[in-house]
PAMIVEX-779957 format. One line per 4 residues: number of its first residue (from 1); for each residue y, z, x of N, C-alpha, C. Coordinates in pm, 1 decimal, decimal comma. Layout:
! PAMIVEX-779957
NUM	Y/Z/X/Y/Z/X/Y/Z/X ~ ...
***
This chain:
! PAMIVEX-779957
1	-1649,8/-5220,5/2478,7/-1653,8/-5278,3/2345,2/-1716,9/-5180,3/2247,2 ~ -1807,0/-5097,1/2295,0/-1871,8/-5000,0/2205,5/-1768,9/-4906,0/2142,7 ~ -1669,2/-4865,6/2219,7/-1563,2/-4779,4/2165,7/-1483,6/-4853,6/2057,9 ~ -1457,3/-4981,2/2080,2/-1384,3/-5062,0/1982,7/-1463,1/-5073,9/1852,9
5	-1594,8/-5089,5/1861,7/-1677,9/-5100,2/1741,5/-1662,0/-4977,5/1652,2 ~ -1652,0/-4859,1/1711,1/-1631,4/-4737,4/1632,6/-1500,1/-4740,2/1556,9 ~ -1394,5/-4783,5/1624,6/-1263,9/-4795,9/1558,2/-1268,5/-4901,7/1448,4 ~ -1341,1/-5008,1/1473,0/-1351,5/-5117,0/1376,5/-1419,1/-5071,1/1247,3
9	-1518,5/-4985,6/1259,0/-1588,1/-4933,2/1139,7/-1496,0/-4847,3/1054,0 ~ -1396,4/-4783,5/1116,1/-1306,3/-4693,1/1044,6/-1176,0/-4758,8/1000,0 ~ -1150,3/-4880,0/1044,4/-1022,5/-4946,2/1017,2/-1017,6/-5003,4/876,1 ~ -897,4/-5009,0/819,4/-881,4/-5078,3/691,1/-805,2/-5209,6/708,3
13	-741,5/-5228,4/825,5/-672,4/-5353,6/854,3/-683,0/-5384,0/1002,2 ~ -698,7/-5510,7/1030,9/-709,4/-5556,6/1168,6/-591,1/-5647,8/1198,8 ~ -515,5/-5615,2/1303,6/-403,8/-5698,0/1347,6/-446,6/-5769,0/1475,5 ~ -439,2/-5900,7/1473,8/-468,7/-5981,2/1592,2/-336,3/-6030,9/1648,3
17	-322,6/-6030,2/1779,9/-198,0/-6076,3/1840,9/-229,3/-6154,6/1967,1 ~ -153,8/-6261,9/1988,1/-179,4/-6345,4/2104,4/-59,9/-6433,2/2134,3 ~ -37,0/-6459,5/2263,2/52,6/-6570,2/2295,8/-25,9/-6699,9/2272,8 ~ 43,4/-6808,9/2258,1/-21,8/-6938,6/2241,4/-50,4/-6997,4/2379,5
21	-175,1/-7039,3/2400,0/-217,1/-7110,2/2521,3/-278,7/-7242,0/2478,8 ~ -219,1/-7351,3/2518,0/-272,8/-7484,5/2487,7/-301,8/-7501,3/2338,7 ~ -205,0/-7467,7/2256,4/-207,9/-7485,9/2110,9/-303,3/-7389,9/2038,9 ~ -355,7/-7291,0/2104,4/-448,0/-7198,0/2040,2/-427,6/-7056,4/2089,5
25	-512,1/-6966,5/2040,8/-504,9/-6826,7/2083,0/-555,9/-6813,3/2225,1 ~ -526,0/-6702,0/2288,6/-567,6/-6679,7/2426,5/-720,0/-6668,4/2436,2 ~ -773,4/-6698,9/2551,3/-916,9/-6686,7/2574,8/-966,2/-6544,5/2554,7 ~ -884,5/-6446,8/2593,2/-922,9/-6306,9/2576,9/-941,1/-6271,4/2429,9
29	-848,0/-6316,7/2345,2/-860,9/-6287,3/2202,4/-979,0/-6363,4/2142,8 ~ -999,6/-6486,5/2185,5/-1113,2/-6564,3/2136,3/-1244,9/-6492,7/2169,3 ~ -1258,3/-6441,0/2289,2/-1379,3/-6365,9/2327,3/-1395,1/-6240,7/2241,6 ~ -1285,5/-6171,5/2215,7/-1290,4/-6051,2/2132,4/-1333,5/-6085,9/1990,4
33	-1277,6/-6191,9/1934,4/-1316,3/-6235,2/1799,7/-1465,0/-6269,8/1795,8 ~ -1513,2/-6338,4/1898,0/-1655,9/-6371,6/1904,1/-1741,6/-6245,5/1901,2 ~ -1697,3/-6141,3/1968,2/-1771,2/-6014,3/1966,7/-1763,7/-5946,9/1830,1 ~ -1652,1/-5963,9/1758,9/-1640,2/-5908,3/1624,1/-1744,4/-5967,6/1530,7
37	-1773,3/-6095,5/1546,1/-1871,4/-6159,3/1459,3/-2004,0/-6085,1/1462,9 ~ -2051,5/-6053,7/1582,4/-2180,2/-5983,9/1591,3/-2168,8/-5839,4/1542,8 ~ -2054,5/-5776,8/1567,0/-2037,1/-5637,8/1524,2/-2025,4/-5625,9/1373,3 ~ -1975,9/-5728,6/1308,5/-1950,8/-5722,2/1165,0/-2056,4/-5796,1/1082,8
41	-2157,1/-5851,3/1148,4/-2262,3/-5924,2/1076,7/-2355,2/-5826,5/1007,0 ~ -2400,0/-5847,3/887,1/-2376,4/-5963,8/802,4/-2248,9/-5952,9/719,4 ~ -2182,0/-5837,5/722,8/-2057,3/-5821,9/647,0/-1970,4/-5716,7/714,7 ~ -1839,3/-5729,4/694,4/-1746,0/-5630,0/746,5/-1765,5/-5497,7/672,9
45	-1734,0/-5384,5/737,4/-1741,4/-5256,2/666,9/-1653,5/-5258,2/542,3 ~ -1692,0/-5184,4/441,8/-1617,2/-5181,9/315,8/-1470,8/-5143,0/336,6 ~ -1443,9/-5055,9/434,9/-1305,7/-5011,9/457,4/-1218,7/-5122,0/517,2 ~ -1277,8/-5215,8/589,9/-1201,5/-5323,4/653,8/-1178,6/-5434,3/552,6
49	-1056,1/-5444,2/503,0/-1028,2/-5537,5/394,3/-918,3/-5638,5/424,9 ~ -833,2/-5611,2/524,8/-714,6/-5694,6/546,6/-699,9/-5731,0/693,9 ~ -631,1/-5840,0/717,0/-599,4/-5879,4/854,3/-469,0/-5957,5/857,6 ~ -403,3/-5954,6/971,9/-282,7/-6032,7/995,7/-285,9/-6078,9/1140,6
53	-210,3/-6184,5/1169,3/-203,9/-6235,0/1305,9/-58,7/-6249,0/1347,8 ~ -28,7/-6201,9/1469,8/103,4/-6215,6/1530,2/89,2/-6309,4/1649,0 ~ 172,9/-6412,2/1655,8/165,9/-6511,2/1762,6/303,2/-6534,7/1823,4 ~ 304,8/-6565,5/1952,5/430,7/-6601,0/2017,5/410,6/-6727,2/2100,1
57	516,7/-6804,9/2106,8/513,2/-6930,6/2180,6/655,0/-6969,2/2218,7 ~ 667,8/-7050,6/2320,1/799,2/-7102,7/2356,5/841,2/-7219,2/2269,6 ~ 749,7/-7271,3/2187,5/775,9/-7389,6/2105,3/732,6/-7362,1/1961,6 ~ 821,5/-7378,5/1864,0/787,5/-7347,9/1724,7/684,2/-7442,3/1663,4
61	647,9/-7549,5/1732,4/550,5/-7645,9/1679,7/410,3/-7626,7/1738,3 ~ 382,2/-7514,8/1800,9/256,2/-7495,5/1873,0/155,2/-7405,3/1803,9 ~ 166,7/-7382,0/1674,8/82,4/-7282,3/1609,7/-35,8/-7338,2/1530,8 ~ -46,4/-7469,0/1515,6/-149,7/-7526,6/1428,7/-291,8/-7492,8/1473,2
65	-321,0/-7498,5/1602,0/-455,6/-7466,4/1650,9/-493,3/-7321,8/1622,9 ~ -398,7/-7231,2/1646,3/-423,7/-7089,6/1619,1/-438,3/-7064,8/1469,8 ~ -358,8/-7132,2/1389,9/-369,4/-7118,4/1244,2/-505,9/-7165,4/1195,9 ~ -553,1/-7274,9/1249,6/-684,8/-7327,4/1212,9/-794,2/-7225,8/1246,1
69	-788,5/-7167,6/1365,9/-888,6/-7068,0/1406,7/-883,5/-6944,4/1317,9 ~ -762,4/-6895,7/1290,3/-745,3/-6774,3/1210,5/-794,8/-6795,1/1067,8 ~ -748,5/-6901,6/1003,0/-783,3/-6923,7/862,6/-925,9/-6974,3/845,1 ~ -968,0/-7065,6/929,8/-1100,4/-7124,6/913,1/-1211,5/-7038,3/968,3
73	-1202,2/-7007,2/1095,7/-1310,1/-6933,5/1161,3/-1311,1/-6785,4/1124,2 ~ -1196,9/-6721,4/1135,9/-1192,0/-6575,9/1121,3/-1191,9/-6530,9/976,1 ~ -1092,7/-6575,0/897,9/-1085,5/-6533,1/758,1/-1204,7/-6585,0/678,1 ~ -1241,3/-6708,9/701,4/-1353,1/-6767,0/627,6/-1483,8/-6693,7/652,3
77	-1506,6/-6651,8/773,7/-1631,0/-6584,2/808,8/-1633,8/-6440,8/756,8 ~ -1524,0/-6368,8/773,6/-1523,4/-6225,8/741,4/-1482,6/-6194,2/598,5 ~ -1417,6/-6287,9/532,1/-1376,6/-6264,6/394,2/-1270,2/-6157,2/379,5 ~ -1182,7/-6144,1/477,7/-1076,7/-6043,6/472,0/-953,8/-6100,4/401,9
81	-874,9/-6012,6/341,1/-750,1/-6053,8/277,0/-647,8/-6089,3/384,8 ~ -590,3/-6206,3/372,9/-491,8/-6253,1/469,0/-355,8/-6192,6/436,8 ~ -305,0/-6108,6/525,7/-173,3/-6048,6/507,2/-65,0/-6126,1/581,8 ~ -102,5/-6240,7/638,1/-2,5/-6329,0/695,6/-22,0/-6358,9/842,1
85	38,8/-6469,7/880,8/45,3/-6509,1/1021,0/193,1/-6513,6/1056,8 ~ 233,3/-6431,6/1149,8/373,4/-6416,5/1185,8/394,2/-6476,4/1324,1 ~ 489,7/-6567,2/1334,0/511,8/-6638,5/1458,4/653,3/-6616,6/1509,2 ~ 664,4/-6624,2/1638,9/795,3/-6609,7/1701,3/801,4/-6702,0/1822,1
89	881,4/-6805,0/1811,9/900,6/-6898,0/1922,5/1027,0/-6859,2/1997,8 ~ 1013,3/-6827,9/2124,8/1129,6/-6786,5/2203,0/1163,0/-6640,8/2177,6 ~ 1289,2/-6612,4/2160,4/1334,1/-6475,4/2137,3/1288,6/-6425,1/2000,7 ~ 1263,4/-6294,1/1991,3/1226,0/-6232,6/1863,9/1346,3/-6236,6/1771,1
93	1327,4/-6292,7/1656,2/1433,2/-6304,7/1557,4/1423,7/-6189,8/1457,8 ~ 1535,4/-6140,6/1413,3/1537,7/-6031,3/1316,2/1463,2/-6071,0/1189,4 ~ 1467,5/-6199,8/1151,8/1398,9/-6244,2/1030,2/1247,6/-6226,0/1041,7 ~ 1192,4/-6250,1/1160,1/1048,4/-6229,5/1180,6/1016,0/-6081,1/1170,2
97	1097,8/-5998,8/1232,3/1076,1/-5854,1/1224,4/1085,9/-5805,6/1080,7 ~ 1177,5/-5860,7/1003,9/1191,9/-5821,3/863,4/1068,8/-5861,2/782,5 ~ 1013,4/-5979,8/808,8/889,4/-6022,7/741,5/775,8/-5924,9/770,9 ~ 764,8/-5883,9/896,2/658,6/-5789,9/935,5/681,3/-5654,5/869,8
101	804,2/-5607,6/865,4/834,8/-5479,6/798,9/798,5/-5486,8/650,7 ~ 829,3/-5596,2/585,5/798,8/-5613,9/443,6/648,4/-5612,7/421,7 ~ 574,4/-5683,5/506,1/429,2/-5684,1/496,1/374,4/-5542,7/513,5 ~ 421,0/-5472,4/615,5/370,3/-5337,8/644,3/405,2/-5240,1/531,4
105	521,7/-5253,7/471,7/561,6/-5163,8/363,1/474,0/-5182,7/239,8 ~ 417,4/-5301,0/223,0/333,5/-5328,1/107,6/188,4/-5287,5/124,6 ~ 155,6/-5224,8/235,8/15,3/-5186,7/259,4/-20,2/-5057,4/196,0
***
């Protein structure tokens, strides 16, 4: 984790990605986010300004728990600019990839 903290200090955007497990993000990502809180307390580095989340699930109706965690816990605590939550249920659709390309081009 110490190596990750160094990258985090130099980053300007953080991308979180997870499959959906029981209506929420994976336990591994949740543990990582918990560690970010202590690394970024009392405030994120000035260079870290944006974040986005990529999620996948077999069911398009399974994202509410992850959305709640991302918007409430993560964005609310860190005060980062939300660059979007991108979801893909089942096969990757070209429309989702196009949304991600558009977001990335605007950075």
